[in-house]
C-alpha positions as CSV (number, residue, x, y, z in Angstrom):
1,M,0.1,-0.2,0.2
2,R,1.2,3.7,-0.7
3,R,0.3,7.3,-0.6
4,R,-0.2,9.5,-3.1
5,T,2.6,11.5,-4.4
6,E,3.8,13.2,-7.7
7,L,6.9,11.0,-8.0
8,L,7.4,7.2,-6.5
9,T,10.0,7.2,-3.6
10,V,10.6,4.4,-1.0
11,D,9.1,6.3,1.6
12,D,5.6,6.2,-0.6
13,F,4.9,2.3,0.1
14,E,4.0,1.3,2.9
15,L,4.0,-2.4,4.6
16,V,0.5,-3.3,6.2
17,D,-1.8,-5.8,7.9
18,A,-4.8,-6.6,5.3
19,E,-7.9,-9.0,6.1
20,L,-9.0,-11.9,3.9
21,P,-12.5,-12.3,2.8
22,Q,-13.9,-15.2,3.5
23,L,-13.5,-17.7,1.1
24,T,-16.6,-18.8,-0.7
25,D,-17.9,-21.0,-3.6
26,G,-16.0,-20.2,-7.1
27,Y,-13.1,-18.5,-5.4
28,V,-9.5,-20.1,-4.3
29,L,-7.4,-18.6,-1.3
30,A,-3.5,-18.7,-2.6
31,R,-0.2,-18.0,-1.4
32,T,2.0,-15.8,-3.8
33,S,4.8,-16.8,-4.5
34,K,6.4,-14.4,-7.2
35,L,5.7,-10.5,-8.0
36,S,6.2,-8.9,-11.3
37,L,8.0,-5.6,-11.6
38,D,6.7,-3.8,-14.3
39,P,7.0,-0.2,-15.3
40,Y,3.5,0.2,-16.7
41,L,2.7,0.1,-12.8
42,T,3.4,3.2,-11.8
43,Q,0.6,5.4,-13.5
44,S,-1.6,3.7,-11.5
45,M,0.2,3.6,-8.6
46,K,-0.1,7.4,-8.8
47,T,-3.9,7.8,-10.0
48,W,-5.0,4.8,-7.7
49,L,-6.7,3.3,-11.2
50,G,-5.6,0.3,-12.6
51,E,-6.6,-3.0,-14.3
52,T,-8.4,-4.2,-11.6
53,P,-10.9,-2.0,-9.5
54,G,-9.2,-3.0,-6.2
55,W,-6.6,-0.2,-6.4
56,V,-9.3,2.5,-5.1
57,D,-8.3,1.5,-1.8
58,G,-4.7,2.1,-1.9
59,T,-3.9,-1.4,-2.6
60,I,-0.9,-1.8,-5.5
61,H,-2.4,-4.8,-8.0
62,G,0.2,-6.6,-10.7
63,R,0.7,-9.7,-12.1
64,V,1.4,-12.7,-9.6
65,L,2.6,-16.0,-9.7
66,A,0.7,-18.0,-6.2
67,Q,0.0,-21.6,-5.6
68,V,-3.2,-22.3,-4.0
69,V,-4.1,-23.5,-0.4
70,D,-7.6,-24.0,-0.3
71,S,-10.1,-23.9,-3.1
72,R,-13.8,-23.7,-3.3
73,T,-14.1,-24.9,-7.1
74,D,-13.9,-27.7,-9.2
75,A,-11.5,-25.9,-11.4
76,L,-8.2,-25.6,-9.1
77,K,-7.1,-27.9,-6.3
78,A,-5.1,-26.9,-3.2
79,G,-1.2,-27.2,-4.9
80,D,-2.1,-26.1,-8.5
81,L,-0.2,-22.8,-9.8
82,I,-2.0,-20.0,-10.9
83,T,-1.5,-16.9,-12.5
84,G,-3.2,-13.7,-12.9
85,L,-3.5,-10.2,-11.6
86,G,-3.6,-10.0,-7.7
87,R,-2.5,-7.8,-4.7
88,W,1.1,-7.2,-3.9
89,Q,0.0,-9.4,-0.8
90,E,1.4,-12.4,0.9
91,C,-1.9,-14.7,0.6
92,Q,-5.5,-13.5,-1.5
93,V,-8.6,-14.9,-2.5
94,F,-9.1,-15.1,-6.0
95,N,-12.1,-15.4,-8.6
96,A,-11.1,-18.9,-9.8
97,E,-12.4,-17.4,-13.8
98,S,-9.9,-14.6,-13.1
99,V,-6.8,-16.6,-13.1
100,R,-5.3,-19.1,-15.1
101,P,-3.5,-22.1,-14.4
102,V,0.4,-22.4,-14.8
103,P,1.2,-25.3,-17.8
104,T,3.2,-27.9,-15.8
105,D,5.6,-27.8,-19.2
106,I,6.2,-24.6,-18.2
107,T,9.8,-24.1,-16.3
108,P,10.0,-22.2,-14.2
109,P,7.0,-21.4,-13.6
110,S,7.7,-17.6,-13.2
111,L,8.5,-17.6,-17.1
112,V,4.9,-16.8,-17.2
113,L,4.8,-13.7,-15.7
114,G,7.8,-12.8,-18.5
115,A,8.8,-14.1,-21.2
116,L,5.6,-16.7,-21.6
117,G,3.4,-13.8,-20.7
118,A,2.4,-10.4,-21.7
119,S,5.9,-9.1,-22.2
120,G,6.8,-12.1,-24.8
121,W,3.6,-11.4,-26.0
122,T,3.8,-7.8,-26.0
123,A,7.1,-8.2,-28.6
124,W,5.3,-11.1,-30.8
125,I,2.2,-8.7,-31.6
126,G,4.2,-5.8,-31.8
127,L,6.8,-7.7,-34.5
128,H,4.1,-8.6,-36.1
129,L,2.3,-5.2,-36.3
130,A,5.3,-3.4,-38.1
131,D,4.9,-5.7,-40.9
132,L,8.8,-6.8,-41.0
133,Q,10.5,-8.2,-43.8
134,P,13.8,-9.9,-44.0
135,G,16.7,-7.5,-44.3
136,H,14.8,-4.7,-42.3
137,T,16.9,-2.7,-39.3
138,V,15.4,-3.1,-36.6
139,F,16.0,-0.7,-33.7
140,V,15.1,-1.9,-29.8
141,S,15.5,0.1,-26.9
142,A,15.3,-1.6,-23.4
143,A,17.0,-4.5,-25.2
144,T,18.0,-6.1,-22.5
145,G,14.6,-5.6,-20.5
146,T,12.3,-8.9,-20.6
147,V,10.1,-7.3,-24.2
148,G,13.1,-5.8,-26.0
149,S,15.6,-8.7,-25.5
150,I,12.4,-11.3,-26.5
151,A,11.3,-8.5,-29.6
152,G,15.0,-8.6,-30.6
153,Q,15.3,-11.9,-30.5
154,L,12.3,-12.6,-33.1
155,A,13.8,-9.6,-34.9
156,I,16.4,-11.8,-35.8
157,H,14.9,-15.0,-36.3
158,R,12.9,-13.1,-39.5
159,G,15.9,-12.5,-40.8
160,C,16.4,-8.6,-39.4
161,R,19.6,-6.9,-38.6
162,V,19.1,-5.6,-34.7
163,I,20.4,-2.9,-33.0
164,G,19.9,-2.7,-29.3
165,M,19.7,0.4,-26.7
166,A,21.0,-0.3,-22.8
167,G,22.8,1.1,-20.3
168,G,26.2,0.5,-19.2
169,A,29.0,-2.1,-20.8
170,Q,27.3,-5.1,-19.2
171,K,24.0,-4.6,-20.4
172,R,25.7,-4.0,-24.2
173,T,27.6,-7.1,-24.3
174,H,24.9,-9.3,-23.4
175,A,22.7,-8.0,-26.1
176,V,25.3,-8.5,-28.9
177,D,27.1,-11.7,-27.1
178,V,24.5,-13.7,-25.7
179,L,21.1,-12.2,-27.5
180,G,23.0,-11.7,-30.5
181,F,21.8,-8.3,-31.5
182,D,23.9,-7.0,-34.4
183,A,24.9,-4.3,-32.4
184,C,24.3,-2.1,-29.3
185,V,24.6,1.4,-28.3
186,D,25.2,2.8,-24.9
187,H,22.1,5.5,-23.9
188,R,24.3,6.2,-20.5
189,E,27.0,8.1,-22.9
190,T,27.5,11.0,-24.7
191,D,25.8,11.8,-28.5
192,L,23.3,9.0,-28.4
193,A,21.9,10.2,-32.1
194,G,25.7,9.6,-33.3
195,Q,25.8,6.3,-32.0
196,I,23.3,4.4,-33.8
197,A,24.3,6.6,-37.0
198,D,27.7,4.7,-36.6
199,V,25.6,1.6,-36.8
200,A,22.2,2.2,-38.4
201,G,23.6,1.0,-41.7
202,D,21.0,2.0,-44.5
203,G,18.7,3.2,-42.1
204,I,16.8,1.7,-39.1
205,D,13.2,1.0,-41.3
206,V,11.6,-0.3,-37.6
207,V,12.0,2.0,-34.1
208,F,10.5,-1.2,-31.0
209,E,10.3,1.6,-28.4
210,N,9.9,0.6,-24.8
211,V,11.7,3.4,-23.3
212,G,10.2,6.9,-24.9
213,A,11.0,10.5,-26.2
214,P,15.1,10.4,-25.2
215,S,15.6,6.9,-27.9
216,I,12.6,7.9,-30.6
217,D,15.2,11.2,-30.9
218,A,17.5,9.6,-30.9
219,A,16.8,7.4,-33.6
220,L,14.2,9.6,-35.8
221,P,17.8,11.0,-38.4
222,S,19.1,7.4,-38.2
223,M,15.3,6.0,-40.0
224,V,14.2,5.5,-43.4
225,Q,11.6,6.9,-45.8
226,H,8.3,5.9,-44.2
227,G,9.6,4.3,-41.0
228,R,7.6,2.9,-38.0
229,I,7.7,3.3,-35.0
230,M,6.2,0.8,-32.6
231,M,5.0,2.3,-29.5
232,C,4.5,-0.4,-26.3
233,G,6.3,1.4,-23.4
234,L,7.6,4.8,-22.4
235,A,9.7,4.1,-19.3
236,A,11.5,7.5,-19.2
237,H,8.5,9.3,-18.6
238,Y,6.8,7.2,-16.1
239,N,8.2,8.6,-13.0
240,T,9.0,12.3,-14.0
241,S,7.0,15.1,-14.6
242,L,8.9,16.8,-17.1
243,P,7.2,17.1,-20.5
244,A,7.9,14.5,-23.2
245,T,10.0,16.1,-25.9
246,L,11.7,15.6,-29.2
247,H,14.2,18.0,-30.8
248,N,13.7,16.0,-34.0
249,F,9.8,16.5,-34.2
250,L,9.9,17.5,-37.7
251,T,11.6,14.2,-38.9
252,L,8.3,12.3,-38.5
253,L,6.8,14.6,-40.9
254,Y,9.6,14.9,-43.0
255,K,10.0,11.3,-43.8
256,Q,6.5,10.5,-43.4
257,I,7.4,8.1,-40.0
258,S,4.3,6.7,-38.7
259,I,4.1,6.3,-34.7
260,I,2.0,3.3,-33.8
261,P,1.1,2.6,-29.8
262,F,-0.2,-0.7,-29.5
263,T,-1.4,-3.2,-26.6
264,V,-2.1,-7.1,-26.1
265,S,-5.6,-6.0,-25.0
266,E,-6.1,-4.6,-28.1
267,H,-4.9,-7.3,-30.0
268,R,-6.2,-10.7,-28.3
269,R,-7.2,-12.2,-31.4
270,L,-3.2,-12.7,-32.1
271,L,-2.6,-14.3,-28.6
272,P,-2.7,-17.9,-29.2
273,E,-0.2,-17.8,-32.1
274,A,2.0,-15.3,-29.8
275,R,1.4,-17.9,-27.0
276,R,2.9,-21.0,-29.0
277,A,6.0,-18.9,-30.8
278,I,7.4,-17.7,-27.8
279,H,7.0,-21.1,-26.1
280,E,8.4,-22.6,-28.9
281,G,11.4,-20.6,-28.6
282,I,11.7,-21.0,-25.2
283,A,11.5,-24.7,-25.5
284,T,13.7,-24.8,-28.3
285,E,16.3,-22.8,-26.9
286,S,16.1,-20.2,-29.7
287,I,14.8,-17.5,-27.9
288,R,17.3,-16.8,-24.8
289,F,15.2,-15.2,-21.3
290,D,16.7,-13.8,-18.2
291,E,15.7,-13.4,-15.1
292,A,16.8,-11.1,-12.0
293,I,15.3,-12.4,-8.7
294,I,14.8,-10.2,-5.6
295,D,14.4,-12.1,-2.4
296,G,11.5,-10.7,0.7
297,F,8.1,-9.3,0.1
298,E,9.7,-5.6,2.4
299,N,12.0,-5.3,-0.7
300,A,9.7,-4.9,-3.6
301,P,9.2,-1.4,-3.2
302,R,13.1,-0.3,-3.5
303,A,13.3,-3.5,-6.5
304,F,10.2,-1.6,-8.3
305,L,12.4,1.6,-8.2
306,D,15.6,0.6,-9.3
307,M,13.8,-1.4,-11.9
308,L,12.3,1.9,-13.0
309,A,16.5,3.4,-13.2
310,G,17.2,0.0,-15.4
311,A,18.6,-1.8,-13.1
312,G,18.9,-5.8,-13.9
313,L,18.9,-7.6,-16.9
314,G,15.5,-9.3,-17.9
315,K,12.9,-10.2,-16.2
316,R,12.6,-8.4,-12.8
317,L,10.7,-10.2,-9.8
318,I,10.3,-10.0,-6.2
319,R,10.1,-13.6,-4.4
320,I,8.5,-14.3,-1.4
321,D,9.5,-16.7,1.4
322,H,6.8,-18.3,3.6
């Protein structure tokens, strides 16, 4: 639970006791195993509005992995692993229709919160909507995050040249040597636009955007005519009151570049194909995934803010010990 302020700090979060509702027919009691730390939650933390009505009481909700302790439905039994939107809470009661059982062939099960969940689906759907063609050059911001790393690998598999953007030498090396990117620029270094131009070759056809104005602005001069910016995240803007500005704004008109925002929820018809493709890639080890796991419920606020600041590789999770 947190208090309302303009910018999030660790002091905005409070750990309190909560009373569980009575378990009734159609519901399950589950013990939370892992919490997913996702940048998009920042806005809900400020507005008290989110994917579930429960935000209005000031309790954070997000994607969770949990194990059923007691059940009042034939659909789930004690011991089953489930995933869905739930409170940042050690134990909670779910409507059984609001959660999904975790398939037994997913190892580790936490993948349902990352590569085999909404993050992976976002990467696949964004590239599908971008109409990628072999030989295209794709620029991926936040290249070593869950969405960016999957998007980059999928683009490589489709015969594209992929340039990443990450912060620091370790992440740049990971993107190239482990994930297989052709190049990776460093947003912590000077002249980001110049770095991108040096590796852009004949120009960037598609920008897969997870960060926002800073990376878009730097990539615009290197984009081709009629290029496309697939916008699924704006991590640079979630925890700041500063306006988003583009110095190269006119390039959007001069090069007739399209900005295409998208969400998974608006393209549910594509989910079965996205699930199959990502699952197959993980199973055959043609898609690499990374998880950064932080132990302790009490460490969730600091870990969340660190994630917003770009710390860690891949999916960031809180593991709750019981």
